[in-house]
Chimera marker file (.cmm) of the C-alpha trace (Angstrom):
<marker_set name="trace">
<marker id="1" x="107.586" y="47.823" z="-104.639" r="1" g="1" b="0" radius="0.5"/>
<marker id="2" x="106.722" y="45.726" z="-100.822" r="1" g="1" b="0" radius="0.5"/>
<marker id="3" x="103.434" y="43.353" z="-100.937" r="1" g="1" b="0" radius="0.5"/>
<marker id="4" x="102.030" y="42.233" z="-97.327" r="1" g="1" b="0" radius="0.5"/>
<marker id="5" x="98.865" y="40.245" z="-96.278" r="1" g="1" b="0" radius="0.5"/>
<marker id="6" x="95.683" y="42.216" z="-95.734" r="1" g="1" b="0" radius="0.5"/>
<marker id="7" x="94.380" y="41.141" z="-92.111" r="1" g="1" b="0" radius="0.5"/>
<marker id="8" x="91.521" y="43.248" z="-92.611" r="1" g="1" b="0" radius="0.5"/>
<marker id="9" x="89.139" y="45.657" z="-93.758" r="1" g="1" b="0" radius="0.5"/>
<marker id="10" x="87.066" y="48.193" z="-92.827" r="1" g="1" b="0" radius="0.5"/>
<marker id="11" x="85.079" y="50.531" z="-94.686" r="1" g="1" b="0" radius="0.5"/>
<marker id="12" x="84.471" y="53.809" z="-92.465" r="1" g="1" b="0" radius="0.5"/>
<marker id="13" x="81.218" y="55.236" z="-93.326" r="1" g="1" b="0" radius="0.5"/>
<marker id="14" x="79.229" y="58.581" z="-92.930" r="1" g="1" b="0" radius="0.5"/>
<marker id="15" x="75.949" y="58.320" z="-91.527" r="1" g="1" b="0" radius="0.5"/>
<marker id="16" x="73.427" y="60.654" z="-90.038" r="1" g="1" b="0" radius="0.5"/>
<marker id="17" x="76.244" y="62.889" z="-88.833" r="1" g="1" b="0" radius="0.5"/>
<marker id="18" x="77.783" y="59.285" z="-87.319" r="1" g="1" b="0" radius="0.5"/>
<marker id="19" x="81.243" y="57.372" z="-88.419" r="1" g="1" b="0" radius="0.5"/>
<marker id="20" x="80.668" y="53.625" z="-88.753" r="1" g="1" b="0" radius="0.5"/>
<marker id="21" x="83.544" y="51.716" z="-90.265" r="1" g="1" b="0" radius="0.5"/>
<marker id="22" x="81.538" y="48.512" z="-91.775" r="1" g="1" b="0" radius="0.5"/>
<marker id="23" x="83.997" y="45.316" z="-90.830" r="1" g="1" b="0" radius="0.5"/>
<marker id="24" x="83.964" y="43.190" z="-94.137" r="1" g="1" b="0" radius="0.5"/>
<marker id="25" x="84.828" y="39.757" z="-93.822" r="1" g="1" b="0" radius="0.5"/>
<marker id="26" x="87.465" y="39.020" z="-95.880" r="1" g="1" b="0" radius="0.5"/>
<marker id="27" x="88.577" y="35.678" z="-97.936" r="1" g="1" b="0" radius="0.5"/>
<marker id="28" x="91.759" y="36.517" z="-99.177" r="1" g="1" b="0" radius="0.5"/>
<marker id="29" x="93.935" y="39.944" z="-99.980" r="1" g="1" b="0" radius="0.5"/>
<marker id="30" x="97.137" y="41.881" z="-100.300" r="1" g="1" b="0" radius="0.5"/>
<marker id="31" x="98.045" y="45.210" z="-99.802" r="1" g="1" b="0" radius="0.5"/>
<marker id="32" x="100.735" y="46.787" z="-102.193" r="1" g="1" b="0" radius="0.5"/>
<marker id="33" x="103.052" y="50.073" z="-101.297" r="1" g="1" b="0" radius="0.5"/>
<marker id="34" x="103.682" y="50.783" z="-105.183" r="1" g="1" b="0" radius="0.5"/>
<marker id="35" x="106.647" y="53.252" z="-103.343" r="1" g="1" b="0" radius="0.5"/>
<marker id="36" x="105.410" y="55.573" z="-106.757" r="1" g="1" b="0" radius="0.5"/>
<marker id="37" x="106.150" y="59.501" z="-106.071" r="1" g="1" b="0" radius="0.5"/>
<marker id="38" x="102.605" y="59.281" z="-105.583" r="1" g="1" b="0" radius="0.5"/>
<marker id="39" x="102.340" y="57.189" z="-102.606" r="1" g="1" b="0" radius="0.5"/>
<marker id="40" x="100.486" y="55.303" z="-103.482" r="1" g="1" b="0" radius="0.5"/>
<marker id="41" x="99.261" y="51.301" z="-102.398" r="1" g="1" b="0" radius="0.5"/>
<marker id="42" x="97.132" y="48.924" z="-104.067" r="1" g="1" b="0" radius="0.5"/>
<marker id="43" x="94.645" y="47.046" z="-101.221" r="1" g="1" b="0" radius="0.5"/>
<marker id="44" x="93.573" y="44.187" z="-103.220" r="1" g="1" b="0" radius="0.5"/>
<marker id="45" x="90.594" y="41.978" z="-101.518" r="1" g="1" b="0" radius="0.5"/>
<marker id="46" x="88.922" y="38.584" z="-101.887" r="1" g="1" b="0" radius="0.5"/>
<marker id="47" x="85.551" y="38.376" z="-100.234" r="1" g="1" b="0" radius="0.5"/>
<marker id="48" x="81.962" y="36.544" z="-100.562" r="1" g="1" b="0" radius="0.5"/>
<marker id="49" x="79.091" y="37.849" z="-103.013" r="1" g="1" b="0" radius="0.5"/>
<marker id="50" x="77.781" y="38.907" z="-99.918" r="1" g="1" b="0" radius="0.5"/>
<marker id="51" x="79.249" y="41.802" z="-100.772" r="1" g="1" b="0" radius="0.5"/>
<marker id="52" x="78.628" y="42.646" z="-104.483" r="1" g="1" b="0" radius="0.5"/>
<marker id="53" x="75.775" y="44.999" z="-104.466" r="1" g="1" b="0" radius="0.5"/>
<marker id="54" x="77.841" y="47.098" z="-101.851" r="1" g="1" b="0" radius="0.5"/>
<marker id="55" x="80.683" y="47.001" z="-103.877" r="1" g="1" b="0" radius="0.5"/>
<marker id="56" x="79.395" y="46.469" z="-107.815" r="1" g="1" b="0" radius="0.5"/>
<marker id="57" x="77.970" y="50.242" z="-106.394" r="1" g="1" b="0" radius="0.5"/>
<marker id="58" x="80.679" y="52.037" z="-105.378" r="1" g="1" b="0" radius="0.5"/>
<marker id="59" x="82.746" y="50.913" z="-108.301" r="1" g="1" b="0" radius="0.5"/>
<marker id="60" x="80.383" y="51.997" z="-110.231" r="1" g="1" b="0" radius="0.5"/>
<marker id="61" x="79.737" y="55.666" z="-109.044" r="1" g="1" b="0" radius="0.5"/>
<marker id="62" x="84.012" y="55.534" z="-109.007" r="1" g="1" b="0" radius="0.5"/>
<marker id="63" x="83.854" y="56.562" z="-105.022" r="1" g="1" b="0" radius="0.5"/>
<marker id="64" x="86.448" y="57.863" z="-103.358" r="1" g="1" b="0" radius="0.5"/>
<marker id="65" x="86.294" y="56.058" z="-99.583" r="1" g="1" b="0" radius="0.5"/>
<marker id="66" x="87.827" y="55.766" z="-96.447" r="1" g="1" b="0" radius="0.5"/>
<marker id="67" x="89.632" y="52.874" z="-95.771" r="1" g="1" b="0" radius="0.5"/>
<marker id="68" x="91.205" y="51.298" z="-91.870" r="1" g="1" b="0" radius="0.5"/>
<marker id="69" x="92.966" y="48.368" z="-92.891" r="1" g="1" b="0" radius="0.5"/>
<marker id="70" x="95.009" y="46.382" z="-91.090" r="1" g="1" b="0" radius="0.5"/>
<marker id="71" x="98.466" y="45.160" z="-92.280" r="1" g="1" b="0" radius="0.5"/>
<marker id="72" x="100.672" y="41.008" z="-91.643" r="1" g="1" b="0" radius="0.5"/>
<marker id="73" x="99.255" y="40.261" z="-88.205" r="1" g="1" b="0" radius="0.5"/>
<marker id="74" x="95.923" y="40.908" z="-86.405" r="1" g="1" b="0" radius="0.5"/>
<marker id="75" x="97.768" y="43.209" z="-83.520" r="1" g="1" b="0" radius="0.5"/>
<marker id="76" x="98.891" y="45.747" z="-85.995" r="1" g="1" b="0" radius="0.5"/>
<marker id="77" x="98.369" y="49.354" z="-85.769" r="1" g="1" b="0" radius="0.5"/>
<marker id="78" x="95.313" y="50.264" z="-88.839" r="1" g="1" b="0" radius="0.5"/>
<marker id="79" x="96.213" y="52.709" z="-90.981" r="1" g="1" b="0" radius="0.5"/>
<marker id="80" x="93.611" y="54.568" z="-92.714" r="1" g="1" b="0" radius="0.5"/>
<marker id="81" x="93.475" y="55.278" z="-96.078" r="1" g="1" b="0" radius="0.5"/>
<marker id="82" x="91.367" y="57.362" z="-99.394" r="1" g="1" b="0" radius="0.5"/>
<marker id="83" x="90.862" y="54.994" z="-101.556" r="1" g="1" b="0" radius="0.5"/>
<marker id="84" x="89.036" y="54.124" z="-105.132" r="1" g="1" b="0" radius="0.5"/>
<marker id="85" x="87.934" y="51.233" z="-106.467" r="1" g="1" b="0" radius="0.5"/>
<marker id="86" x="89.749" y="50.537" z="-110.116" r="1" g="1" b="0" radius="0.5"/>
<marker id="87" x="89.053" y="47.149" z="-111.006" r="1" g="1" b="0" radius="0.5"/>
<marker id="88" x="85.504" y="45.052" z="-109.613" r="1" g="1" b="0" radius="0.5"/>
<marker id="89" x="85.412" y="40.486" z="-110.762" r="1" g="1" b="0" radius="0.5"/>
<marker id="90" x="83.336" y="38.417" z="-109.486" r="1" g="1" b="0" radius="0.5"/>
<marker id="91" x="84.915" y="34.545" z="-109.364" r="1" g="1" b="0" radius="0.5"/>
<marker id="92" x="82.711" y="31.550" z="-108.485" r="1" g="1" b="0" radius="0.5"/>
<marker id="93" x="80.854" y="32.724" z="-105.800" r="1" g="1" b="0" radius="0.5"/>
<marker id="94" x="83.198" y="35.509" z="-104.477" r="1" g="1" b="0" radius="0.5"/>
<marker id="95" x="84.652" y="38.659" z="-105.497" r="1" g="1" b="0" radius="0.5"/>
<marker id="96" x="87.853" y="40.523" z="-105.669" r="1" g="1" b="0" radius="0.5"/>
<marker id="97" x="87.346" y="44.160" z="-105.335" r="1" g="1" b="0" radius="0.5"/>
<marker id="98" x="91.055" y="46.348" z="-106.313" r="1" g="1" b="0" radius="0.5"/>
<marker id="99" x="91.386" y="50.079" z="-105.031" r="1" g="1" b="0" radius="0.5"/>
<marker id="100" x="94.169" y="52.197" z="-105.529" r="1" g="1" b="0" radius="0.5"/>
<marker id="101" x="94.927" y="55.032" z="-102.710" r="1" g="1" b="0" radius="0.5"/>
<marker id="102" x="97.481" y="57.042" z="-100.473" r="1" g="1" b="0" radius="0.5"/>
<marker id="103" x="97.440" y="56.317" z="-96.335" r="1" g="1" b="0" radius="0.5"/>
<marker id="104" x="96.610" y="59.521" z="-94.608" r="1" g="1" b="0" radius="0.5"/>
<marker id="105" x="98.098" y="58.904" z="-91.208" r="1" g="1" b="0" radius="0.5"/>
<marker id="106" x="101.535" y="58.989" z="-92.775" r="1" g="1" b="0" radius="0.5"/>
<marker id="107" x="102.175" y="62.389" z="-91.363" r="1" g="1" b="0" radius="0.5"/>
<marker id="108" x="100.947" y="61.076" z="-87.821" r="1" g="1" b="0" radius="0.5"/>
<marker id="109" x="103.650" y="58.135" z="-88.117" r="1" g="1" b="0" radius="0.5"/>
<marker id="110" x="106.247" y="60.209" z="-89.387" r="1" g="1" b="0" radius="0.5"/>
<marker id="111" x="105.817" y="63.030" z="-85.778" r="1" g="1" b="0" radius="0.5"/>
<marker id="112" x="106.276" y="59.684" z="-84.067" r="1" g="1" b="0" radius="0.5"/>
<marker id="113" x="109.727" y="58.364" z="-85.568" r="1" g="1" b="0" radius="0.5"/>
<marker id="114" x="110.819" y="61.460" z="-85.343" r="1" g="1" b="0" radius="0.5"/>
<marker id="115" x="109.708" y="62.298" z="-81.388" r="1" g="1" b="0" radius="0.5"/>
<marker id="116" x="110.928" y="59.152" z="-80.898" r="1" g="1" b="0" radius="0.5"/>
<marker id="117" x="114.308" y="58.920" z="-82.987" r="1" g="1" b="0" radius="0.5"/>
<marker id="118" x="114.322" y="62.848" z="-80.708" r="1" g="1" b="0" radius="0.5"/>
<marker id="119" x="114.273" y="61.462" z="-77.337" r="1" g="1" b="0" radius="0.5"/>
<marker id="120" x="116.589" y="58.451" z="-78.570" r="1" g="1" b="0" radius="0.5"/>
<marker id="121" x="119.194" y="60.929" z="-79.085" r="1" g="1" b="0" radius="0.5"/>
<marker id="122" x="118.583" y="62.134" z="-75.657" r="1" g="1" b="0" radius="0.5"/>
<marker id="123" x="117.011" y="65.591" z="-76.202" r="1" g="1" b="0" radius="0.5"/>
<marker id="124" x="114.894" y="66.319" z="-73.359" r="1" g="1" b="0" radius="0.5"/>
<marker id="125" x="112.688" y="69.915" z="-71.921" r="1" g="1" b="0" radius="0.5"/>
<marker id="126" x="112.657" y="72.897" z="-74.422" r="1" g="1" b="0" radius="0.5"/>
<marker id="127" x="115.746" y="71.030" z="-76.852" r="1" g="1" b="0" radius="0.5"/>
<marker id="128" x="113.088" y="68.537" z="-77.535" r="1" g="1" b="0" radius="0.5"/>
<marker id="129" x="111.018" y="71.296" z="-78.842" r="1" g="1" b="0" radius="0.5"/>
<marker id="130" x="113.875" y="73.457" z="-80.297" r="1" g="1" b="0" radius="0.5"/>
<marker id="131" x="115.049" y="70.271" z="-82.616" r="1" g="1" b="0" radius="0.5"/>
<marker id="132" x="111.386" y="69.015" z="-83.311" r="1" g="1" b="0" radius="0.5"/>
<marker id="133" x="110.966" y="72.495" z="-84.723" r="1" g="1" b="0" radius="0.5"/>
<marker id="134" x="113.857" y="72.510" z="-87.319" r="1" g="1" b="0" radius="0.5"/>
<marker id="135" x="113.966" y="68.987" z="-88.307" r="1" g="1" b="0" radius="0.5"/>
<marker id="136" x="110.536" y="69.732" z="-89.473" r="1" g="1" b="0" radius="0.5"/>
<marker id="137" x="110.997" y="73.093" z="-91.638" r="1" g="1" b="0" radius="0.5"/>
<marker id="138" x="113.649" y="70.895" z="-92.394" r="1" g="1" b="0" radius="0.5"/>
<marker id="139" x="112.046" y="68.001" z="-94.314" r="1" g="1" b="0" radius="0.5"/>
<marker id="140" x="109.559" y="70.495" z="-95.507" r="1" g="1" b="0" radius="0.5"/>
<marker id="141" x="111.413" y="72.037" z="-97.351" r="1" g="1" b="0" radius="0.5"/>
<marker id="142" x="112.483" y="69.379" z="-99.228" r="1" g="1" b="0" radius="0.5"/>
<link id1="1" id2="2" r="1" g="1" b="0" radius="0.2"/>
<link id1="2" id2="3" r="1" g="1" b="0" radius="0.2"/>
<link id1="3" id2="4" r="1" g="1" b="0" radius="0.2"/>
<link id1="4" id2="5" r="1" g="1" b="0" radius="0.2"/>
<link id1="5" id2="6" r="1" g="1" b="0" radius="0.2"/>
<link id1="6" id2="7" r="1" g="1" b="0" radius="0.2"/>
<link id1="7" id2="8" r="1" g="1" b="0" radius="0.2"/>
<link id1="8" id2="9" r="1" g="1" b="0" radius="0.2"/>
<link id1="9" id2="10" r="1" g="1" b="0" radius="0.2"/>
<link id1="10" id2="11" r="1" g="1" b="0" radius="0.2"/>
<link id1="11" id2="12" r="1" g="1" b="0" radius="0.2"/>
<link id1="12" id2="13" r="1" g="1" b="0" radius="0.2"/>
<link id1="13" id2="14" r="1" g="1" b="0" radius="0.2"/>
<link id1="14" id2="15" r="1" g="1" b="0" radius="0.2"/>
<link id1="15" id2="16" r="1" g="1" b="0" radius="0.2"/>
<link id1="16" id2="17" r="1" g="1" b="0" radius="0.2"/>
<link id1="17" id2="18" r="1" g="1" b="0" radius="0.2"/>
<link id1="18" id2="19" r="1" g="1" b="0" radius="0.2"/>
<link id1="19" id2="20" r="1" g="1" b="0" radius="0.2"/>
<link id1="20" id2="21" r="1" g="1" b="0" radius="0.2"/>
<link id1="21" id2="22" r="1" g="1" b="0" radius="0.2"/>
<link id1="22" id2="23" r="1" g="1" b="0" radius="0.2"/>
<link id1="23" id2="24" r="1" g="1" b="0" radius="0.2"/>
<link id1="24" id2="25" r="1" g="1" b="0" radius="0.2"/>
<link id1="25" id2="26" r="1" g="1" b="0" radius="0.2"/>
<link id1="26" id2="27" r="1" g="1" b="0" radius="0.2"/>
<link id1="27" id2="28" r="1" g="1" b="0" radius="0.2"/>
<link id1="28" id2="29" r="1" g="1" b="0" radius="0.2"/>
<link id1="29" id2="30" r="1" g="1" b="0" radius="0.2"/>
<link id1="30" id2="31" r="1" g="1" b="0" radius="0.2"/>
<link id1="31" id2="32" r="1" g="1" b="0" radius="0.2"/>
<link id1="32" id2="33" r="1" g="1" b="0" radius="0.2"/>
<link id1="33" id2="34" r="1" g="1" b="0" radius="0.2"/>
<link id1="34" id2="35" r="1" g="1" b="0" radius="0.2"/>
<link id1="35" id2="36" r="1" g="1" b="0" radius="0.2"/>
<link id1="36" id2="37" r="1" g="1" b="0" radius="0.2"/>
<link id1="37" id2="38" r="1" g="1" b="0" radius="0.2"/>
<link id1="38" id2="39" r="1" g="1" b="0" radius="0.2"/>
<link id1="39" id2="40" r="1" g="1" b="0" radius="0.2"/>
<link id1="40" id2="41" r="1" g="1" b="0" radius="0.2"/>
<link id1="41" id2="42" r="1" g="1" b="0" radius="0.2"/>
<link id1="42" id2="43" r="1" g="1" b="0" radius="0.2"/>
<link id1="43" id2="44" r="1" g="1" b="0" radius="0.2"/>
<link id1="44" id2="45" r="1" g="1" b="0" radius="0.2"/>
<link id1="45" id2="46" r="1" g="1" b="0" radius="0.2"/>
<link id1="46" id2="47" r="1" g="1" b="0" radius="0.2"/>
<link id1="47" id2="48" r="1" g="1" b="0" radius="0.2"/>
<link id1="48" id2="49" r="1" g="1" b="0" radius="0.2"/>
<link id1="49" id2="50" r="1" g="1" b="0" radius="0.2"/>
<link id1="50" id2="51" r="1" g="1" b="0" radius="0.2"/>
<link id1="51" id2="52" r="1" g="1" b="0" radius="0.2"/>
<link id1="52" id2="53" r="1" g="1" b="0" radius="0.2"/>
<link id1="53" id2="54" r="1" g="1" b="0" radius="0.2"/>
<link id1="54" id2="55" r="1" g="1" b="0" radius="0.2"/>
<link id1="55" id2="56" r="1" g="1" b="0" radius="0.2"/>
<link id1="56" id2="57" r="1" g="1" b="0" radius="0.2"/>
<link id1="57" id2="58" r="1" g="1" b="0" radius="0.2"/>
<link id1="58" id2="59" r="1" g="1" b="0" radius="0.2"/>
<link id1="59" id2="60" r="1" g="1" b="0" radius="0.2"/>
<link id1="60" id2="61" r="1" g="1" b="0" radius="0.2"/>
<link id1="61" id2="62" r="1" g="1" b="0" radius="0.2"/>
<link id1="62" id2="63" r="1" g="1" b="0" radius="0.2"/>
<link id1="63" id2="64" r="1" g="1" b="0" radius="0.2"/>
<link id1="64" id2="65" r="1" g="1" b="0" radius="0.2"/>
<link id1="65" id2="66" r="1" g="1" b="0" radius="0.2"/>
<link id1="66" id2="67" r="1" g="1" b="0" radius="0.2"/>
<link id1="67" id2="68" r="1" g="1" b="0" radius="0.2"/>
<link id1="68" id2="69" r="1" g="1" b="0" radius="0.2"/>
<link id1="69" id2="70" r="1" g="1" b="0" radius="0.2"/>
<link id1="70" id2="71" r="1" g="1" b="0" radius="0.2"/>
<link id1="71" id2="72" r="1" g="1" b="0" radius="0.2"/>
<link id1="72" id2="73" r="1" g="1" b="0" radius="0.2"/>
<link id1="73" id2="74" r="1" g="1" b="0" radius="0.2"/>
<link id1="74" id2="75" r="1" g="1" b="0" radius="0.2"/>
<link id1="75" id2="76" r="1" g="1" b="0" radius="0.2"/>
<link id1="76" id2="77" r="1" g="1" b="0" radius="0.2"/>
<link id1="77" id2="78" r="1" g="1" b="0" radius="0.2"/>
<link id1="78" id2="79" r="1" g="1" b="0" radius="0.2"/>
<link id1="79" id2="80" r="1" g="1" b="0" radius="0.2"/>
<link id1="80" id2="81" r="1" g="1" b="0" radius="0.2"/>
<link id1="81" id2="82" r="1" g="1" b="0" radius="0.2"/>
<link id1="82" id2="83" r="1" g="1" b="0" radius="0.2"/>
<link id1="83" id2="84" r="1" g="1" b="0" radius="0.2"/>
<link id1="84" id2="85" r="1" g="1" b="0" radius="0.2"/>
<link id1="85" id2="86" r="1" g="1" b="0" radius="0.2"/>
<link id1="86" id2="87" r="1" g="1" b="0" radius="0.2"/>
<link id1="87" id2="88" r="1" g="1" b="0" radius="0.2"/>
<link id1="88" id2="89" r="1" g="1" b="0" radius="0.2"/>
<link id1="89" id2="90" r="1" g="1" b="0" radius="0.2"/>
<link id1="90" id2="91" r="1" g="1" b="0" radius="0.2"/>
<link id1="91" id2="92" r="1" g="1" b="0" radius="0.2"/>
<link id1="92" id2="93" r="1" g="1" b="0" radius="0.2"/>
<link id1="93" id2="94" r="1" g="1" b="0" radius="0.2"/>
<link id1="94" id2="95" r="1" g="1" b="0" radius="0.2"/>
<link id1="95" id2="96" r="1" g="1" b="0" radius="0.2"/>
<link id1="96" id2="97" r="1" g="1" b="0" radius="0.2"/>
<link id1="97" id2="98" r="1" g="1" b="0" radius="0.2"/>
<link id1="98" id2="99" r="1" g="1" b="0" radius="0.2"/>
<link id1="99" id2="100" r="1" g="1" b="0" radius="0.2"/>
<link id1="100" id2="101" r="1" g="1" b="0" radius="0.2"/>
<link id1="101" id2="102" r="1" g="1" b="0" radius="0.2"/>
<link id1="102" id2="103" r="1" g="1" b="0" radius="0.2"/>
<link id1="103" id2="104" r="1" g="1" b="0" radius="0.2"/>
<link id1="104" id2="105" r="1" g="1" b="0" radius="0.2"/>
<link id1="105" id2="106" r="1" g="1" b="0" radius="0.2"/>
<link id1="106" id2="107" r="1" g="1" b="0" radius="0.2"/>
<link id1="107" id2="108" r="1" g="1" b="0" radius="0.2"/>
<link id1="108" id2="109" r="1" g="1" b="0" radius="0.2"/>
<link id1="109" id2="110" r="1" g="1" b="0" radius="0.2"/>
<link id1="110" id2="111" r="1" g="1" b="0" radius="0.2"/>
<link id1="111" id2="112" r="1" g="1" b="0" radius="0.2"/>
<link id1="112" id2="113" r="1" g="1" b="0" radius="0.2"/>
<link id1="113" id2="114" r="1" g="1" b="0" radius="0.2"/>
<link id1="114" id2="115" r="1" g="1" b="0" radius="0.2"/>
<link id1="115" id2="116" r="1" g="1" b="0" radius="0.2"/>
<link id1="116" id2="117" r="1" g="1" b="0" radius="0.2"/>
<link id1="117" id2="118" r="1" g="1" b="0" radius="0.2"/>
<link id1="118" id2="119" r="1" g="1" b="0" radius="0.2"/>
<link id1="119" id2="120" r="1" g="1" b="0" radius="0.2"/>
<link id1="120" id2="121" r="1" g="1" b="0" radius="0.2"/>
<link id1="121" id2="122" r="1" g="1" b="0" radius="0.2"/>
<link id1="122" id2="123" r="1" g="1" b="0" radius="0.2"/>
<link id1="123" id2="124" r="1" g="1" b="0" radius="0.2"/>
<link id1="124" id2="125" r="1" g="1" b="0" radius="0.2"/>
<link id1="125" id2="126" r="1" g="1" b="0" radius="0.2"/>
<link id1="126" id2="127" r="1" g="1" b="0" radius="0.2"/>
<link id1="127" id2="128" r="1" g="1" b="0" radius="0.2"/>
<link id1="128" id2="129" r="1" g="1" b="0" radius="0.2"/>
<link id1="129" id2="130" r="1" g="1" b="0" radius="0.2"/>
<link id1="130" id2="131" r="1" g="1" b="0" radius="0.2"/>
<link id1="131" id2="132" r="1" g="1" b="0" radius="0.2"/>
<link id1="132" id2="133" r="1" g="1" b="0" radius="0.2"/>
<link id1="133" id2="134" r="1" g="1" b="0" radius="0.2"/>
<link id1="134" id2="135" r="1" g="1" b="0" radius="0.2"/>
<link id1="135" id2="136" r="1" g="1" b="0" radius="0.2"/>
<link id1="136" id2="137" r="1" g="1" b="0" radius="0.2"/>
<link id1="137" id2="138" r="1" g="1" b="0" radius="0.2"/>
<link id1="138" id2="139" r="1" g="1" b="0" radius="0.2"/>
<link id1="139" id2="140" r="1" g="1" b="0" radius="0.2"/>
<link id1="140" id2="141" r="1" g="1" b="0" radius="0.2"/>
<link id1="141" id2="142" r="1" g="1" b="0" radius="0.2"/>
</marker_set>
């Protein structure tokens, strides 16, 4: 398992056919890559009691939601996760909410990493396209 500092947490919501992000003001938080066979991550957010009803309803309804998080530093690119709340605790005038879920944009990261690797190896034009397809087919057959 790998543990990282959670820098920001946004809840992605759909309202009236419009997608919005609700920024959650964190007091503290962590994110853990469980490195299990299901690719699951644990996100723990420690927030003010202001969010009590919002997170309590989400927990009670066992809602699956989409979140965007930044890890380690504010300048990092956000990662998107599909998560469900698995624990909700009140600690004084704060709330601790724990989610478990999977990263959504892992495939995009893989594509970018593979493309960069191929470019670094000197592939160009049609050769680049053919090698990219070959490696994609190779990874899908595993």
